[in-house]
C-alpha positions, 0 to 999 in steps of 0.5 A, a space after each residue: 499500499 502507499 505510505 502515508 496516513 491514507 491508503 487506497 482499497 486493496 487490489 487483493 485481500 489475503 486471509 489466513 485460514 484457521 481462526 480467521 476464515 474458519 474456526 480453528 480446530 487444531 490440526 484439523 483434517 476433517 472436512 465435517 469439522 469445518 465451520 466458518 467464522 460468523 462474519 466470514 461469508 459476509 466479508 467474502 460477499 462484500 469483497 466479491 461485490 467490490 471486485 477485490 480479488 482474494 486468496 488464502 495464505 496459511 501455515 499448516 505445520 500439521 503436515 510437517 508434523 506428520 498429523 496431516 496429509 496434503 490431501 486432508 489439508 486440501 479437503 478441508 480447504 475445499 469444504 471451506 471454499 464450498 461453505 463460503 462460495 469460494 476463497 480464491 488460490 490457497 497457499 499453504 506452508 506445510 513445514 514444521 516450525 523448526 524446518 527454517 523454511 522461507 514460507 511459514 508466516 511471518 516469512 514473505 514467501 506465501 504473501 508474495 506468491 498469492 499476490 503474484 498468482 493474483 497478478 497484483 503487487 504485494 504492496 497493493 494487498 491486505 492480509 487479514 489474520 489472527 496472530 502477530 505472524 499474520 500481521 508481520 508477514 503483511 509487513 514483510 511484503 509492505 502490505 496492510 495488515 489487520 489483526 482480528 483477535 480470537 481467544 488465542 491471540 495474545 494481548 502483546 500481538 493486539 498491542 503490536 498490531 497496526 490495526 485491529 478489528 472486532 471481526 472479519 467483516 469489520 475488517 473488510 469494511 475498514 479496507 473497503 472504506 479506503 482509510 488506513 492506519 498510519 504506515 
């Protein structure tokens, strides 16, 4: 996004998956356990109606831990897309946190890959998530980061976030209003 006190509507919105688009069920590999957060459908509908592209960027360490397969993660993603009317492309880091990969958020690889796939500069994206790693990944690619805290979001992450919204729809409305936090 542009530096300054006001930013424009993003060209694309990248979402964290667990805890942001769907209720976080740790290491979920069962599509029947997928439940969107209450405002997810409305938030995605607002973005679609505004012509804003979307994608998902998600750490899925359950694969690297041997708790999930790529197929299970894909099945959960597919079920979430069915429930929400589509998500856009989904980019996942399958690595264990100790692997030192370049794709696990807060590293920039997933947001860069999603932006490139969507054909927009990463700095014209926004990233919405429920952890400090999501906000840090946004900052790593000069994107706008908005934190939507859940019961597992640490108070220090909330305090450090440049922007905080009460729920997913409120975050999207903030983005579509075009106003931004000072950067």
